[in-house]
C-alpha positions as CSV (number, residue, x, y, z in Angstrom):
1,M,170.8,148.8,348.5
2,T,172.3,148.5,345.3
3,F,171.8,150.5,342.3
4,N,170.9,148.8,339.3
5,S,169.8,150.1,335.5
6,L,166.4,148.6,336.1
7,Q,165.6,150.5,339.2
8,Y,167.1,153.5,337.7
9,A,164.6,152.9,334.6
10,A,161.6,152.5,337.0
11,F,162.6,155.7,339.2
12,L,162.8,158.0,336.1
13,P,159.1,157.8,334.6
14,C,158.1,159.2,338.2
15,V,160.1,162.2,338.5
16,F,159.7,163.0,334.6
17,L,155.6,163.2,334.6
18,L,155.6,165.5,337.5
19,Y,158.5,167.7,336.4
20,W,156.9,169.1,333.1
21,A,153.8,170.1,335.1
22,L,156.0,172.5,337.6
23,G,157.6,176.2,337.0
24,H,161.3,176.6,336.8
25,R,162.2,177.0,340.2
26,Q,159.9,174.2,341.3
27,Q,161.6,172.0,338.5
28,N,165.0,172.5,340.1
29,I,163.3,171.9,343.4
30,L,162.2,168.5,342.2
31,L,165.3,167.8,340.4
32,L,167.4,168.3,343.6
33,G,164.9,166.5,345.8
34,G,164.9,163.6,343.4
35,S,168.6,163.5,343.2
36,Y,168.9,163.4,347.0
37,L,166.3,160.6,346.9
38,F,168.0,158.8,344.3
39,Y,171.3,158.8,346.0
40,G,169.9,158.0,349.5
41,T,168.5,155.0,348.4
42,W,172.3,153.7,348.4
43,D,173.1,154.9,351.9
44,W,171.5,158.1,353.5
45,R,174.2,158.9,355.8
46,F,176.4,160.2,352.8
47,L,173.7,162.7,351.8
48,G,175.0,165.0,354.3
49,L,178.9,164.7,352.8
50,L,177.3,165.3,349.5
51,L,175.3,168.5,350.7
52,F,178.6,169.8,352.9
53,S,180.6,169.6,349.5
54,S,178.0,171.6,347.6
55,V,177.8,174.1,350.4
56,V,181.4,174.7,350.8
57,D,182.0,175.2,347.2
58,F,178.9,177.5,347.1
59,V,180.1,179.7,349.5
60,I,183.6,179.9,348.5
61,G,182.5,181.0,344.9
62,R,180.4,183.9,346.1
63,Q,183.4,184.8,348.1
64,M,185.8,184.6,345.5
65,G,183.3,187.0,343.4
66,R,183.7,189.7,346.1
67,A,187.4,189.3,346.9
68,G,189.2,192.4,346.2
69,T,192.9,190.9,345.8
70,D,194.3,187.9,343.8
71,R,195.7,186.8,347.1
72,H,192.4,186.4,348.8
73,R,191.1,184.4,345.6
74,R,194.2,182.2,345.7
75,S,193.3,181.2,349.4
76,L,189.8,180.6,349.0
77,L,190.6,178.3,345.8
78,L,193.2,176.7,348.1
79,T,190.5,175.9,350.6
80,S,188.3,174.6,348.2
81,L,191.1,172.1,347.2
82,V,192.0,171.2,350.6
83,V,188.4,170.7,351.8
84,N,187.6,168.7,348.7
85,L,190.5,166.5,348.1
86,G,191.0,166.2,351.5
87,V,187.3,164.4,352.1
88,L,187.9,162.5,349.2
89,G,191.3,161.5,350.4
90,F,190.1,160.3,353.5
91,F,187.2,158.2,352.3
92,K,188.9,156.8,349.1
93,Y,192.7,156.4,350.2
94,F,192.8,156.1,354.0
95,N,192.9,152.1,354.0
96,F,195.1,152.1,351.1
97,F,197.8,154.5,352.4
98,V,197.8,152.7,355.8
99,D,197.6,149.3,354.5
100,S,200.4,150.4,352.2
101,A,202.6,151.9,354.7
102,T,202.0,149.0,357.1
103,E,203.2,146.6,354.3
104,L,206.3,148.5,353.8
105,L,207.4,148.9,357.4
106,G,206.8,145.2,357.7
107,A,209.2,144.4,354.8
108,V,211.7,146.3,356.7
109,G,211.2,144.2,359.9
110,L,209.3,146.8,361.7
111,A,205.7,145.8,362.8
112,P,203.6,149.1,363.9
113,A,200.5,149.3,365.5
114,T,198.1,150.6,362.7
115,P,194.6,152.2,363.4
116,V,191.9,149.6,362.8
117,V,189.6,151.9,360.9
118,E,187.2,150.6,358.1
119,V,186.2,153.7,355.8
120,L,183.0,153.0,353.7
121,L,183.6,154.5,350.0
122,P,180.7,157.1,349.2
123,V,179.4,155.9,345.7
124,G,180.1,158.6,343.1
125,I,182.6,160.6,345.3
126,S,185.0,161.1,342.7
127,F,182.7,162.0,340.1
128,Y,180.6,164.9,342.2
129,T,184.1,166.1,344.0
130,F,185.7,166.7,340.6
131,Q,182.5,168.4,339.3
132,S,182.2,170.6,342.1
133,L,186.1,171.6,341.9
134,S,185.6,172.6,338.2
135,Y,183.2,175.3,339.6
136,T,185.6,177.0,342.0
137,I,188.6,176.7,339.5
138,D,186.7,178.2,336.8
139,V,185.4,181.0,339.0
140,Y,188.8,181.8,340.2
141,R,189.8,181.7,336.6
142,R,187.4,184.4,335.9
143,R,185.7,181.7,333.3
144,L,182.2,181.8,335.1
145,E,180.1,184.2,337.3
146,P,179.5,182.7,340.5
147,T,176.0,181.8,341.3
148,E,173.8,183.4,343.8
149,S,171.4,180.5,344.2
150,L,172.2,177.7,346.3
151,L,169.5,175.8,344.8
152,D,170.8,175.9,341.3
153,F,174.3,175.0,342.5
154,C,173.1,171.9,344.4
155,A,171.2,170.9,341.6
156,F,174.3,171.3,339.6
157,V,176.5,168.9,341.8
158,A,173.9,166.5,342.7
159,F,172.0,166.0,339.3
160,F,170.8,162.3,339.4
161,P,171.4,161.3,335.9
162,Q,175.2,161.5,335.9
163,L,175.7,161.9,339.6
164,V,177.1,158.6,340.8
165,A,179.2,157.8,337.3
166,G,179.5,160.7,335.2
167,P,179.9,162.5,332.6
168,I,182.0,165.1,334.9
169,E,180.2,168.1,333.7
170,R,182.0,171.2,334.0
171,A,180.0,174.3,335.6
172,T,180.6,176.4,332.7
173,H,178.3,174.0,330.7
174,L,175.8,172.2,332.9
175,L,175.3,175.1,335.7
176,P,173.7,177.4,332.9
177,E,171.5,174.2,331.8
178,I,170.1,174.0,335.6
179,Q,169.8,178.2,335.6
180,R,167.9,178.6,332.4
181,T,164.4,178.1,332.0
182,R,163.7,175.1,329.9
183,R,161.2,174.4,327.3
184,R,159.3,171.0,326.9
185,P,161.4,169.1,324.7
186,R,160.1,168.4,321.2
187,W,159.1,164.8,320.1
188,Y,162.4,164.1,318.5
189,Q,164.2,164.8,321.6
190,V,161.9,162.7,323.5
191,R,162.4,159.8,321.1
192,S,166.0,160.7,320.8
193,G,166.1,160.3,324.7
194,C,164.4,157.1,324.7
195,V,166.5,155.5,322.1
196,L,169.6,156.5,324.3
197,I,168.2,155.0,327.2
198,L,167.3,151.7,325.4
199,L,170.8,151.9,323.9
200,G,172.4,152.5,327.2
201,L,170.2,149.2,328.7
202,F,171.0,146.9,325.8
203,K,174.8,147.8,326.2
204,K,174.5,147.4,329.8
205,V,172.3,144.2,330.3
206,V,172.8,142.3,327.1
207,I,176.6,142.9,326.5
208,A,178.1,144.0,330.1
209,D,176.4,141.8,332.3
210,A,176.3,139.0,329.8
211,L,179.9,138.9,329.9
212,A,180.5,138.9,333.8
213,P,180.7,135.4,334.1
214,V,183.2,135.1,331.6
215,V,185.3,137.7,332.9
216,N,185.0,136.6,336.5
217,E,186.1,132.8,335.5
218,A,189.1,133.8,333.4
219,F,190.5,136.4,336.0
220,A,189.9,133.7,338.8
221,Q,191.9,131.2,336.6
222,G,194.6,133.8,335.1
223,E,195.4,135.5,338.5
224,A,195.7,131.9,339.8
225,G,198.4,131.0,337.4
226,S,196.0,128.3,335.8
227,G,193.7,128.5,332.6
228,H,194.1,128.0,328.9
229,W,195.9,130.9,327.1
230,L,193.4,131.2,324.7
231,A,190.5,131.2,327.2
232,L,192.4,134.0,329.1
233,L,193.0,136.1,325.9
234,V,189.4,135.8,325.3
235,G,188.6,136.7,329.0
236,A,190.9,139.9,328.4
237,Y,188.7,140.8,325.4
238,A,185.3,139.9,327.3
239,F,186.5,142.7,330.2
240,A,187.3,145.3,327.5
241,L,183.8,144.9,325.9
242,Q,182.4,144.4,329.6
243,I,183.7,147.7,331.2
244,Y,183.0,149.6,327.6
245,G,179.6,148.4,327.8
246,D,178.8,148.9,331.2
247,F,180.3,152.5,331.6
248,S,179.1,153.9,328.0
249,G,175.6,152.3,328.6
250,Y,175.5,154.2,331.9
251,S,176.6,157.3,329.9
252,D,173.8,156.8,327.3
253,I,171.4,156.3,330.0
254,A,172.1,159.6,331.7
255,R,172.3,161.4,328.4
256,G,169.0,160.3,327.5
257,S,167.2,160.7,330.8
258,S,168.8,164.1,331.0
259,R,167.5,165.0,327.6
260,L,163.9,164.0,328.6
261,F,164.3,166.9,331.2
262,G,165.3,169.6,328.7
263,I,169.1,169.3,329.8
264,E,171.9,168.2,327.5
265,L,175.0,166.4,328.9
266,M,178.2,166.1,326.9
267,R,179.2,163.1,325.4
268,N,181.4,160.6,327.1
269,F,182.5,158.1,324.6
270,E,182.9,158.6,321.0
271,Q,183.8,154.8,319.9
272,P,187.0,154.4,321.4
273,Y,187.9,150.9,320.3
274,L,188.1,152.2,316.8
275,S,191.0,154.8,317.8
276,R,194.3,154.3,315.8
277,S,196.6,155.5,318.5
278,I,196.4,155.7,322.5
279,T,196.5,159.5,322.3
280,E,193.1,159.1,320.3
281,F,191.7,156.6,322.5
282,W,192.1,159.2,325.4
283,R,190.2,161.6,323.2
284,R,187.2,159.0,322.7
285,W,187.1,157.1,326.0
286,H,185.8,159.1,329.1
287,I,186.4,162.2,327.5
288,S,184.8,164.1,330.6
289,L,187.6,162.9,332.9
290,S,190.3,163.0,330.2
291,S,189.5,166.4,329.4
292,W,189.3,167.2,333.2
293,L,192.7,165.7,333.7
294,R,194.2,167.7,330.8
295,D,192.7,171.2,331.7
296,Y,192.9,171.1,335.5
297,L,196.3,169.1,336.0
298,Y,198.2,168.3,332.8
299,V,198.1,172.2,331.5
300,P,198.7,173.6,335.0
301,L,201.7,171.6,335.2
302,G,203.1,173.1,332.2
303,G,201.4,170.8,329.5
304,N,203.9,170.4,326.4
305,R,205.3,174.1,326.8
306,R,208.4,173.0,328.8
307,G,210.3,171.0,326.5
308,P,209.8,167.1,325.4
309,R,211.3,165.9,328.8
310,R,208.8,167.9,331.1
311,T,206.4,166.9,328.9
312,S,206.8,163.4,329.5
313,I,206.9,163.9,333.1
314,N,203.6,165.9,333.0
315,L,202.1,163.0,330.8
316,A,203.3,160.5,333.5
317,L,202.0,162.3,336.3
318,T,198.9,162.9,334.9
319,M,198.3,159.2,334.0
320,L,199.5,158.2,337.3
321,L,197.0,160.4,339.1
322,G,194.2,159.5,336.9
323,G,194.8,155.9,337.6
324,L,194.6,156.5,341.2
325,W,191.5,158.4,340.7
326,H,190.0,155.2,339.7
327,G,190.9,153.1,342.9
328,A,192.9,153.0,345.8
329,A,194.7,150.2,344.6
330,W,198.4,149.6,343.2
331,T,196.6,147.9,339.9
332,F,195.1,151.4,339.2
333,V,198.4,152.9,339.4
334,A,199.9,150.5,337.3
335,W,197.1,151.1,334.8
336,G,197.6,154.6,334.8
337,A,201.6,154.1,334.4
338,L,200.9,152.0,331.2
339,H,198.8,154.4,329.7
340,G,201.2,157.2,330.6
341,L,204.0,155.3,329.0
342,Y,201.9,154.8,325.9
343,L,201.2,158.4,325.6
344,M,205.1,159.3,326.0
345,V,205.6,156.8,323.1
346,D,203.0,158.2,321.1
347,R,204.6,161.9,321.6
348,W,208.0,160.4,320.6
349,T,206.9,158.8,317.4
350,G,204.8,161.6,316.4
351,R,201.3,160.3,317.1
352,E,200.1,162.7,319.5
353,R,198.1,164.6,317.0
354,P,195.5,162.3,315.4
355,D,193.0,163.4,313.0
356,V,190.3,162.0,315.1
357,D,187.6,163.4,312.5
358,R,189.0,161.4,309.6
359,P,186.6,158.4,309.0
360,V,188.0,154.9,309.6
361,G,189.1,153.0,306.6
362,A,190.6,149.5,305.7
363,G,194.0,150.9,305.8
364,D,193.5,151.8,309.6
365,L,192.7,148.3,310.7
366,A,196.1,147.4,311.9
367,S,196.5,150.8,313.9
368,I,193.1,150.1,315.4
369,L,193.9,146.4,316.4
370,W,197.4,147.4,317.7
371,T,196.1,150.1,320.0
372,F,193.3,147.8,321.1
373,H,195.7,145.0,322.2
374,L,197.6,148.0,324.1
375,V,194.3,148.9,326.0
376,C,193.5,145.3,326.6
377,L,196.8,145.0,328.4
378,A,196.5,147.6,330.6
379,W,192.9,146.3,331.4
380,V,194.2,143.3,332.6
381,F,195.8,145.6,335.5
382,F,192.8,147.6,336.0
383,R,190.5,144.1,336.8
384,A,193.0,142.0,338.5
385,G,192.8,142.0,342.2
386,S,196.7,142.5,342.7
387,I,199.9,143.5,340.6
388,G,201.0,139.8,340.9
389,G,197.8,138.4,339.7
390,A,197.9,140.6,336.7
391,F,201.6,139.4,335.9
392,S,200.4,135.9,336.1
393,Y,197.7,136.5,334.1
394,V,199.6,138.2,331.3
395,L,202.7,135.5,331.7
396,R,200.0,132.6,331.2
397,I,198.8,134.0,327.9
398,L,202.4,134.8,326.7
399,T,203.6,131.3,327.6
400,F,200.7,129.6,325.8
401,G,199.4,127.9,329.0
402,S,197.3,124.8,328.6
403,G,193.8,123.9,329.9
404,S,190.3,123.9,328.5
405,V,188.5,126.0,326.6
406,V,184.6,126.6,326.8
407,L,183.4,127.2,323.1
408,G,180.4,128.8,324.4
409,S,182.2,131.7,326.0
410,V,184.3,132.2,322.9
411,L,181.2,132.4,321.1
412,L,179.4,135.0,323.5
413,V,182.3,137.3,323.4
414,G,182.4,137.0,319.8
415,L,178.9,138.3,319.3
416,A,179.1,140.9,322.0
417,A,182.4,142.2,319.9
418,L,180.1,142.2,316.5
419,A,177.3,144.1,318.5
420,V,179.8,146.8,319.7
421,I,181.3,146.9,316.1
422,A,178.0,147.6,314.7
423,V,176.7,150.0,316.9
424,D,180.0,151.9,317.1
425,L,180.5,151.9,313.3
426,G,177.0,153.1,312.7
427,Q,177.6,155.7,315.0
428,R,181.1,157.1,313.9
429,T,179.6,157.2,309.8
430,S,176.5,158.9,310.7
431,G,178.0,161.4,313.3
432,H,174.9,160.6,315.6
433,H,174.4,158.4,318.6
434,D,170.8,158.1,318.0
435,V,171.3,157.0,314.3
436,V,168.7,154.5,314.6
437,L,166.0,157.4,314.3
438,R,167.2,157.9,310.8
439,W,166.6,154.6,309.7
440,P,163.2,153.2,307.8
441,E,160.2,152.3,310.2
442,L,160.5,148.4,309.5
443,R,164.4,148.5,310.2
444,R,163.8,150.6,313.1
445,G,161.3,148.6,314.8
446,L,163.4,145.4,314.2
447,V,166.2,147.1,316.3
448,Y,163.8,148.0,318.8
449,G,162.2,144.7,319.3
450,V,165.5,142.9,319.3
451,A,167.3,145.5,322.2
452,V,164.0,144.8,324.2
453,A,164.0,141.2,323.9
454,G,167.5,140.9,324.7
455,I,166.9,143.1,327.7
456,V,164.2,141.2,329.2
457,L,166.1,137.6,328.4
458,F,169.6,138.7,329.9
459,S,167.8,140.5,333.1
460,G,166.7,137.6,335.0
461,G,169.6,136.9,336.7
462,S,171.4,138.8,339.6
463,P,171.8,142.5,339.1
464,V,175.4,143.2,338.1
465,P,176.3,146.9,339.7
466,F,177.6,149.5,337.2
467,I,181.5,149.0,337.6
468,Y,182.4,152.6,337.9
469,F,180.0,153.0,340.8
470,Q,182.9,151.8,342.9
471,F,184.7,155.1,341.8
């Protein structure tokens, strides 16, 4: 069964109505049962994998709290890393490494017999693996006391609003939210949660799903070495808007629905396409992943404490692994490598410490456009089916390839861009993601009406799965 945003919207009220009639422990039981039911609608067989990962890290966390020596604690942490990354590596990268090795040996004249094993990728495995690992690592670092409740810990790992596509919550933040007694949300919290859900559905259905055919057509032509250069350029813009609407839309839905249950999730996006440098972009795009990679990979590697050369190596390794986290393909590695190079150039040119809190002004337009086009170049490699296809796409644009341009597609992308700019500028200037609640009633009602009408209008076709469900 394929998840989609409307199924999620139908699932949510059923759990919500029962939830607030229960006590704290019963609420957590419902959250856990609802989360497993939600996950099991995709493939019930992988519920065992989710439970296995949770139980392993719960037991390891308790043992760390009782360990008498640092050596014992390190061995427990190593066990957690080996188990979690081993499971992730097998399900996500087995076929990739086997196929890559086969191609490499074939290139030197060898034809090895390779195992024929089709490994199905469990949805959301990258997200809940990193989330669970944050617990054992922070317990090891003594930043968090191990929990004694298996129920609370399993609910933390499997919390359904963000289970399959994030944000990747830290145990230091979400686990206490699960453990504490929750008061019924006030009317403002309910309204703001519903506004976030509505905004997320609008981004997903009206922006991302509407742009999907434009993106598919552009990349089919570009990777084949055909298509008008302008159509391909517009296609790259369309994918940048599609993946932003798709992923930030999911994050808004997750945050809004979680708020209805009295639990706050972190912000995962802060208007990334208004960034004035790539460094700032990564402080605003997929914040939960970028901060995870920073705290649990980049800093342990040495961060920027060991000189410029080592800093550049650490940045490159972090972004390469960040690219590989997204998927088992060389295109993702290339995407990560490009962003690693961008970040190194930012550091070399003194742009590694942007004033992210400074308001955006007209004087920032050139920096914003330059940063956006660098991001779009990398997105081509992210979206393409192969490295060769990505290069064909880019070269077709740079050599001004001829062909036809569909004016309707250009207009649709332009309207989507205006919608994204309007939403992001409103949020940036106000400092609130639910800025619409601060508007006059008439204006607010008009926005609600347009959003609902758009969702109804654009939801009649075949459901388009969330892009990040594959990661």
